[in-house]
C-alpha positions in Angstrom: -23.6 -33.0 -8.8 -26.3 -33.1 -6.1 -26.2 -29.9 -4.1 -22.7 -29.3 -5.5 -21.2 -32.3 -3.6 -18.2 -34.3 -4.7 -19.0 -36.8 -7.4 -18.0 -39.6 -5.1 -21.1 -39.0 -3.0 -22.4 -42.3 -1.7 -25.2 -43.8 -3.8 -24.3 -41.9 -7.0 -23.8 -43.8 -10.1 -20.3 -43.6 -11.5 -19.9 -41.6 -14.7 -18.8 -43.2 -18.0 -15.0 -42.4 -18.1 -15.2 -41.6 -21.8 -17.6 -38.8 -21.0 -15.2 -37.2 -18.6 -12.2 -35.0 -19.8 -8.8 -36.5 -19.3 -7.7 -33.7 -16.9 -10.6 -34.7 -14.6 -10.1 -38.4 -15.0 -6.5 -38.2 -13.8 -7.0 -35.5 -11.1 -4.9 -36.6 -8.1 -6.8 -37.7 -5.0 -3.7 -37.9 -2.7 -0.9 -35.5 -1.8 1.6 -38.1 -3.0 0.3 -37.8 -6.5 0.2 -34.0 -6.6 2.8 -32.3 -8.9 4.0 -28.8 -8.1 3.5 -26.2 -5.3 6.3 -27.8 -3.2 6.5 -24.5 -1.2 3.1 -25.3 0.1 2.8 -29.1 -0.1 6.4 -30.4 0.3 7.3 -32.3 3.5 6.8 -30.0 6.5 5.3 -27.2 4.5 2.4 -25.4 6.1 -0.5 -26.5 3.9 0.6 -30.1 3.9 0.8 -30.1 7.7 -2.8 -28.8 7.9 -4.0 -31.4 5.5 -2.1 -34.3 7.1 -3.5 -33.3 10.6 -7.0 -33.1 9.2 -7.2 -29.5 10.4 -8.3 -27.5 7.4 -8.4 -23.8 8.0 -10.4 -21.4 5.8 -8.0 -20.2 3.1 -7.7 -18.4 -0.2 -5.7 -20.1 -3.0 -4.3 -17.4 -5.4 -2.7 -18.6 -8.6 -3.0 -19.0 -12.3 -5.4 -21.4 -14.0 -4.4 -25.1 -14.0 -2.0 -24.9 -11.1 -4.0 -27.2 -8.8 -6.3 -25.0 -6.7 -9.4 -27.3 -7.2 -7.3 -30.4 -6.7 -5.9 -29.2 -3.4 -9.4 -28.4 -2.1 -10.7 -31.9 -3.0 -7.7 -33.6 -1.5 -8.1 -31.5 1.7 -11.8 -32.6 1.9 -11.1 -36.2 1.3 -8.2 -36.3 3.8 -10.2 -34.6 6.5 -13.4 -36.6 5.9 -15.3 -33.5 5.2 -18.5 -33.2 3.2 -17.4 -31.3 0.1 -19.4 -28.7 -1.7 -18.3 -26.8 -4.7 -19.7 -23.6 -6.1 -18.7 -21.5 -9.0 -18.9 -17.8 -8.3 -19.9 -17.0 -11.9 -23.1 -19.1 -11.7 -23.9 -19.2 -8.0 -25.3 -16.6 -5.6 -26.3 -16.0 -2.0 -29.2 -18.5 -2.2 -26.7 -21.3 -3.1 -24.3 -20.2 -0.3 -27.1 -20.3 2.2 -28.2 -23.8 1.1 -24.7 -25.1 1.7 -24.5 -23.4 5.1 -27.8 -25.0 6.1 -26.4 -28.4 5.2 -23.1 -27.6 7.0 -25.0 -26.7 10.2 -26.8 -30.0 10.0 -23.5 -31.8 9.4 -21.9 -30.1 12.5 -24.8 -31.3 14.6 -23.9 -34.8 13.5 -20.2 -34.3 14.2 -19.3 -34.0 10.5 -17.1 -31.3 9.0 -18.0 -29.3 5.9 -15.6 -27.9 3.3 -17.0 -25.3 0.8 -14.9 -24.7 -2.2 -15.7 -21.5 -4.2 -14.0 -21.3 -7.6 -13.4 -17.8 -8.9 -14.3 -16.3 -5.6 -13.2 -12.9 -6.9 -16.4 -12.9 -9.0 -18.6 -12.8 -5.8 -19.8 -9.4 -5.0 -19.7 -7.9 -1.5 -23.2 -9.2 -0.4 -22.3 -12.7 -1.6 -19.0 -12.6 0.3 -20.8 -11.1 3.4 -23.0 -14.2 3.5 -20.0 -16.4 4.3 -18.6 -14.3 7.1 -20.5 -15.7 10.1 -20.2 -19.4 9.1 -16.5 -19.0 8.4 -15.8 -17.3 11.7 -17.9 -19.8 13.7 -16.2 -22.8 11.9 -19.5 -24.0 10.5 -17.6 -24.4 7.2 -14.0 -24.4 6.2 -13.9 -22.2 3.2 -11.4 -22.6 0.3 -11.7 -19.8 -2.2 -9.8 -20.0 -5.5 -8.9 -16.9 -7.4 -6.6 -15.9 -10.3 -6.8 -12.3 -9.1 -5.0 -10.5 -6.2 -7.3 -11.2 -3.2 -6.3 -8.0 -1.6 -8.4 -6.2 -4.3 -11.1 -8.8 -4.8 -11.9 -10.3 -1.4 -13.6 -8.1 1.2 -11.3 -7.3 4.2 -13.5 -9.0 6.8 -13.5 -12.3 4.9 -9.8 -12.0 4.0 -8.9 -11.5 7.6 -10.6 -14.8 8.5 -8.6 -16.8 5.9 -5.0 -17.8 5.2 -3.8 -16.7 1.8 -1.6 -19.1 -0.2 0.1 -18.1 -3.4 0.4 -20.9 -6.1 2.7 -20.8 -9.0 2.4 -21.9 -12.7 3.7 -25.5 -13.1 7.3 -25.8 -14.4 8.1 -27.8 -17.4 9.4 -30.6 -15.2 6.2 -30.7 -13.2 4.1 -30.7 -16.4 6.1 -33.6 -17.6 5.4 -35.5 -14.4 1.7 -34.8 -14.8 1.9 -35.9 -18.4 3.7 -39.2 -17.7 1.3 -40.0 -14.8 -1.7 -39.3 -17.0 -0.5 -41.6 -19.9 0.4 -44.4 -17.5 -2.6 -44.3 -15.1 -5.6 -43.1 -17.0 -8.3 -45.8 -17.4 -8.5 -45.2 -21.2 -5.0 -44.2 -22.2 -3.2 -47.0 -20.3 -4.9 -49.5 -22.6 -3.2 -47.8 -25.6 0.4 -47.2 -26.7 0.8 -43.4 -26.8 4.0 -42.3 -28.4 5.1 -38.7 -27.5 8.5 -37.4 -28.5 10.5 -34.6 -27.1 9.4 -32.1 -29.8 5.8 -33.0 -29.1 6.2 -32.6 -25.4 7.9 -29.2 -26.0 4.9 -28.1 -28.1 2.5 -29.2 -25.4 4.4 -27.2 -22.8 4.6 -24.1 -24.9 0.9 -24.1 -25.7 -0.2 -25.0 -22.1 1.8 -22.1 -20.6 2.0 -23.7 -17.2 -1.6 -24.9 -17.1 -1.9 -28.6 -16.5 -5.5 -28.8 -17.4 -5.0 -27.1 -20.8 -2.1 -29.4 -21.5 -4.0 -32.6 -20.7 -7.1 -31.6 -22.6 -5.0 -30.5 -25.5 -3.3 -33.9 -25.6 -6.7 -35.7 -25.5 -7.9 -33.6 -28.4 -4.7 -34.3 -30.4 -5.2 -38.1 -29.8 -8.7 -37.9 -31.2 -7.3 -36.4 -34.4 -4.8 -39.2 -34.9 -5.8 -42.3 -36.7 -4.5 -45.3 -34.7 -2.0 -47.7 -36.3 -3.1 -51.3 -37.0 -1.9 -52.4 -33.6 -3.7 -49.5 -31.9 -0.7 -47.4 -31.3 -1.1 -43.6 -31.5 1.9 -41.4 -32.3 1.3 -37.8 -31.4 2.7 -35.2 -33.8 3.4 -31.5 -33.4 0.9 -30.9 -36.2 -1.9 -32.7 -34.3 -1.1 -30.8 -31.2 -1.2 -27.4 -33.0 -4.5 -28.4 -34.7 -6.0 -29.5 -31.4 -5.1 -26.3 -29.7 -6.4 -24.2 -32.6 -9.7 -26.0 -32.4 -9.9 -25.8 -28.6 -8.4 -22.5 -27.8 -10.5 -19.3 -28.1 -8.9 -16.4 -29.9 -8.4 -14.8 -26.5 -7.2 -17.2 -23.8 -7.5 -15.5 -20.4 -5.0 -17.9 -18.9 -2.5 -18.3 -21.8 0.0 -16.5 -23.8 -2.5 -14.5 -25.8 -3.8 -13.0 -22.6 -0.4 -11.5 -21.9 0.2 -10.5 -25.5 -3.0 -8.5 -25.7 -2.8 -6.7 -22.3 0.8 -5.8 -23.3 -0.5 -4.4 -26.6 -3.2 -2.4 -24.8 -0.8 -0.9 -22.2 1.8 0.0 -24.9 -1.0 1.7 -27.0 -1.9 3.8 -24.0 1.7 4.6 -23.3 2.2 5.4 -27.0 -0.8 7.9 -27.1 -2.8 5.9 -29.6 -6.4 5.9 -28.4 -7.7 4.0 -31.4 -5.4 1.1 -30.9 -6.1 1.2 -27.2 -9.8 0.9 -27.7 -9.3 -2.0 -30.2 -7.3 -4.0 -27.8 -9.8 -3.2 -25.0 -12.5 -4.5 -27.2 -10.5 -7.7 -27.9 -10.2 -8.3 -24.2 -13.8 -7.6 -23.4 -15.1 -9.8 -26.2 -12.8 -12.6 -24.9 -14.4 -12.4 -21.5 -11.5 -10.7 -19.6 -12.4 -9.5 -16.1 -13.0 -5.7 -16.5 -11.5 -5.0 -13.1 -8.2 -6.5 -14.2 -8.2 -4.0 -17.1 -9.1 -1.2 -14.8 -6.3 -2.0 -12.4 -3.7 -2.0 -15.1 -4.9 1.5 -16.1 -4.4 2.7 -12.6 -0.8 1.5 -12.7 -0.3 3.2 -16.1 -1.8 6.4 -14.9 1.1 6.8 -12.4 3.8 5.0 -14.3 3.4 6.6 -17.7 1.3 9.7 -17.3 2.2 10.8 -13.8 2.2 14.5 -13.0 2.1 15.4 -16.7 -1.6 15.1 -16.1 -2.4 14.5 -12.4 -6.1 14.0 -13.3 -5.2 10.7 -15.0 -4.8 8.9 -11.7 -8.1 10.2 -10.5 -9.9 9.1 -13.6 -8.3 5.7 -13.6 -9.2 5.1 -10.0 -12.7 6.3 -10.5 -12.9 4.0 -13.5 -12.1 1.0 -11.3 -14.7 2.1 -8.7 -17.4 2.5 -11.4 -16.6 -0.8 -13.0 -16.9 -2.5 -9.6 -20.2 -0.8 -8.9 -22.0 -1.4 -12.3 -20.3 -4.4 -13.9 -20.7 -5.5 -17.5 -22.0 -4.7 -20.1 -22.1 -1.0 -19.0 -18.6 -1.1 -17.7 -17.3 -1.2 -21.2 -18.3 2.5 -21.6 -16.4 3.5 -18.5 -13.3 1.5 -19.5 -13.4 3.1 -23.0 -13.7 6.6 -21.5 -10.7 6.0 -19.2 -8.6 4.3 -21.9 -9.1 7.1 -24.4 -8.3 9.7 -21.8 -5.1 8.0 -20.7 -4.0 7.4 -24.3 -4.6 11.1 -25.2 -3.0 12.5 -22.0 0.6 13.9 -22.0 3.1 11.4 -20.8 5.9 11.3 -18.2 7.6 8.6 -16.3 9.4 11.0 -13.9 7.6 9.7 -10.8 8.6 6.2 -11.6 12.3 7.2 -12.2 12.3 9.3 -9.0 11.2 6.4 -6.7 13.5 3.9 -8.4 16.5 6.1 -8.0 15.6 6.8 -4.4 15.2 3.1 -3.7 18.7 2.5 -5.1 20.1 5.0 -2.7 18.1 3.6 0.2 19.4 0.1 -0.5 23.0 1.3 -0.5 22.7 3.3 2.7 19.4 2.5 4.4 20.4 3.8 7.8 21.4 7.4 7.1 20.4 9.5 10.1 17.5 12.0 9.9 18.9 15.5 10.2 18.4 16.9 13.8 16.2 19.8 12.7 13.7 17.3 11.0 13.4 15.0 14.0 10.3 15.0 16.3 10.8 16.0 19.9 7.9 14.6 22.0 10.0 14.2 25.2 12.1 16.6 27.3 15.3 14.5 26.6 14.8 14.8 22.9 14.3 18.6 23.2 17.5 18.8 25.3 19.3 16.9 22.5 18.1 19.7 20.1 15.7 17.5 18.1 13.8 19.8 15.8 15.5 23.0 17.2 16.5 24.5 13.8 13.4 23.5 11.9 11.9 26.3 9.8 8.1 26.2 9.4 7.4 26.7 5.7 4.1 28.6 6.3 5.9 31.3 8.3 7.7 32.4 5.1 6.9 34.2 1.9 5.2 31.9 -0.7 5.1 29.3 2.1 8.6 28.2 1.3 12.0 28.5 2.9 15.1 26.7 1.7 16.5 24.2 4.2 17.9 20.7 4.0 15.5 17.8 4.0 17.7 14.9 2.9 20.4 13.1 4.9 23.7 14.9 5.0 25.5 12.6 2.4 22.5 13.0 0.0 21.7 16.6 0.6 22.2 17.7 -3.1 20.6 14.6 -4.6 17.9 15.1 -7.3 15.3 12.3 -7.7 12.3 13.9 -9.3 13.1 15.5 -12.7 9.8 16.8 -14.2 9.5 16.5 -17.9 8.5 19.2 -20.4 5.1 17.5 -20.9 1.8 18.9 -19.7 1.5 20.0 -16.1 5.0 18.8 -15.3 6.5 21.7 -17.3 5.0 24.2 -14.9 6.0 22.0 -11.9 9.6 22.0 -13.1 9.6 25.8 -13.6 8.2 26.3 -10.0 10.8 23.9 -8.4 13.7 25.5 -10.3 12.5 28.9 -9.1 12.3 27.8 -5.5 15.5 25.7 -5.4 17.8 27.9 -7.4 20.9 25.9 -6.4 19.4 22.5 -7.4 18.2 22.8 -11.0 16.2 20.0 -12.5 
C-alpha cells in the first residue's frame, strides 16, 4: 500500500478478492459489525464514545493475536475521516516513522487528521519510540499502537504517559461464532456457495483458533480449499479437513496458540524441576519458533523469585540482568544470554518460601486489613503525635549487640504469626538458622 495507507486510498485499483485472505475480506468496517471487546466498544463504553465523537486519542491496544486491534484502528480512522497509515514494527524503522510524520504535518496544514497504526509496537526500540514523542504530544498524529506484550515493560514511559492503554481479551466461543456466521453470509466469495458447517466442526475450529478470529477464518478458508465440492457446488466442512488445514497452516510453534502456552509451561516446569537439559531444549524450541526473547526473559525473572527465592539470592540478579542484556543486544546473540540464565536457574537450589510468605500474609490482610500499627512503630513528625507517645518505646536495632533486639513488629492480634519459613535448600538453610537463633520464641 502506497506509503502504508489504507487500501481504500482514492485512485487505487481494487484488489482481486480471491487474492485476499478471508479474514481480510470480511474485516468489519463499522462498529456495528465488530464482535467482542464489549467492555471497550459497547454502548457508552469509553473507546466507542471516542470513536463516535470522531475524537481519537493516542492509545495502546494490548491483547492477544486476532482479537481485533487492527480492525479497531481502521474503524477509528474511517469514522474520524483520518488519513490512515500502518507500519509494522518488525519491518519499519525511524525513517518510515519520519515519512509518515511529514505527511501528517502536511495533512494538518490542510485541516486533515492523521492516524498512525503501529502493529507490534513492542518491537520498536527506544530510539524508534522516541521519534514518535513530539508528534504524539503535539497532536500531529493520533497513534494507535498494538501489542501482545505488557506495554508497561515494552513501551517507553514518556510515550506510554501520552497514550491511553486499553486491554483487549481473546474472543469467546459465542463471539467467534458470530464472526464465523457473518463471514459465511457476507463474504463476496462464500455467499455464492452453500457452506455446511456442523456443531462438531465449529467446535474443532474454536479449539484450534484459541480465541483468534483471524486464525479461525483462515483455517476455515484452507479447509474449504481441501474439500471437493458436491455436484451442486455445496461444500460440507469436516473435522478432518479442519485438522488437515491447521496442520498445513500452523507452524510447529504457534506464538499465539495453544502450543505457545504448552511450551512455555514445559520450559518453566523444567527450570523448577532442576533439569537444565530439558530447559535448554524448550528454550531452543521457542527461539526457533520466533518467540520474543524478552517474553522468555521476563518469565525467568518471575521464576527466580517464585521457585528459587532466597535458596539462591543471586538467581534474581542473574534473571534481571538477563532481561537487560537481551534488551540491549537482541537476537541472535541473546540466545546465549538466555541459555546462561536458564541453565543457572535450573541448576540452582529451589525454594518457594517467599511466595508462600506473601500469599499467607495477603490472606491475613484481607481478613483484617485495618489492624492498627503498634504505637512504638509509628512515626511522630508532630508535637501532638509525640504527646500521644507515637514511637516512644521503639528500640533502634543498631544500638544493640549483633544489631538486633527482640520487639514486636506485627499488629497485636498477629504478633506471633510466622509467614516466612525458610527451607533447608541452599542459602535459606543458613537464613533459617540465623532467624531461629535471633527469634528463639518463634521457631521456623
